[in-house]
N, C-alpha and C positions, 0 to 999 in steps of 0.2 A: 436551497440548503436541505441536506438530509442528514439526520443524526439517528443512530441506533444504539440502544443498550440491550445487550443480549446476556441472559443468565443461563448457563449450561452446567449440568452436573452429571457425572457418570459414577456408578458404583463399580469399582474395579476389584476383581478377584483373579489376579494373575499368578501364575506358577512362581513359587519361591519369592513372593512379594506379599507383604501384609495387605489385608483387605483395607481399602480406603476409598474416599471420594475424590474426584478430580474434575476439572473442566474439560471441555472437548478440545482435542488437538486442532490448532489452526483457527479457532474461533476467538476473535477479539471481543472482550466485553463491551468496548465502546468504539464506534466508528463514526467519523464525521466526513462528509463530502459537501463541497460548495464550489460555486464558480461565479465569476463576474464576466458577463458577456456584453460586448458592444456590437451593434449591427447598424450599418449605414447602407442605404440603397438609393441610387439615383440613376434614372434612365434604366438601362439594362445592366448596369454595373452594381455590384454589391460587395461589401466587406463585412466579414464576421470574424471577430476576435474574442478569444476566451482565455481567462486565467483560471485554472482549475486547481483546487486545493483538496487534499485528502489526508486523513489521519486515522491510524488504528492504534489502539492501546496495546500494552504488553499482552502476549498470548502464548499458550503452550505450543511449543514447536514439536516436542517429543515427550510423551509421558514416561516418567522415570520408573525403572524396574530394578529388581535385585539390590535394593538399598540405595540406589541413586535417586536423587531428586529430579523433578521435571526440568527439561531444558526449556528456557523461556526466550522467546524472540522479543526484544525490546520494541516498544511502539515507535513509529517514525512518521513524520509528516512528509508529504510529497507535493510538488507543485509542477504543473505543466502549463505551457503556453501554446495555443493553437490559433492560427490565423489563416483564413481563406479569402481570396479575392477572385471574384467572378467578373471577367472582362465582358462577357456576354453569356448567352445560354449554352454556348459550346466550349468556351475556353476558360480555364481556371488555373490558379496557382495556390499551393498550400504550404505553409511553414509550420513545423511542429518542433518544439523544444521540450523534451520530456525529462523529468527528474532534475529540475533546476537546482533544488536544494542539495542534492546528492548526499543524503544523510548516511551515517554509518549503520549498517545492519549488524546487530549484536546478538549473538546467541550465548546465553549464560545459564549457569545453574548455581544453586546455593549448595555450599559444602554440606556433606552428610554429618560432619563432626563439629561444625561451627556455623556461625551466621555469615561467614565470608561468602562473597559473590565471586564465582570463578568464570572468567570470560573464556568460552570455548572456541569462538570464532568471531572475527570482526572484519568487515570488508565494506567497500563502497561499490555500488552497481555502476556508477558513472552516469554522465548525462548523454542523451541521445538527441541529436539535431538532424532533422530531415526536411527536405524540400521536394515537393512533387508538382507535376504539371498534369492537368487533365484536359482531355478533348473528347467531347460527346458527339457522336455521329448524328 
């Protein structure tokens, strides 16, 4: 498991924008990565299977200027499954299923005249499933 807490601050002095402090674009204050892995080996055959979980907290997507507030990317969890089977030293097969939770990616901003949250964009990246075969000479 890996967890990080990151504190960033910038002093902004942008044209036509009041001087202010801001966080760093794209930097999440909190990040968590963990995995559960199972490995089984017998003779020349081996199986390695992992479930990988990641999370990042809300982060600044774009720093606001000209009276507009910052655009925030809402934090999301992701989960991937990866499994590899080695028949021997030369032949293997791999299965990967990425983004199993398929969370919504939300870009939002607070209104400049009220505390209302305005959703600017919301979409899902979709899941990705792949299978691969390997042969080492």
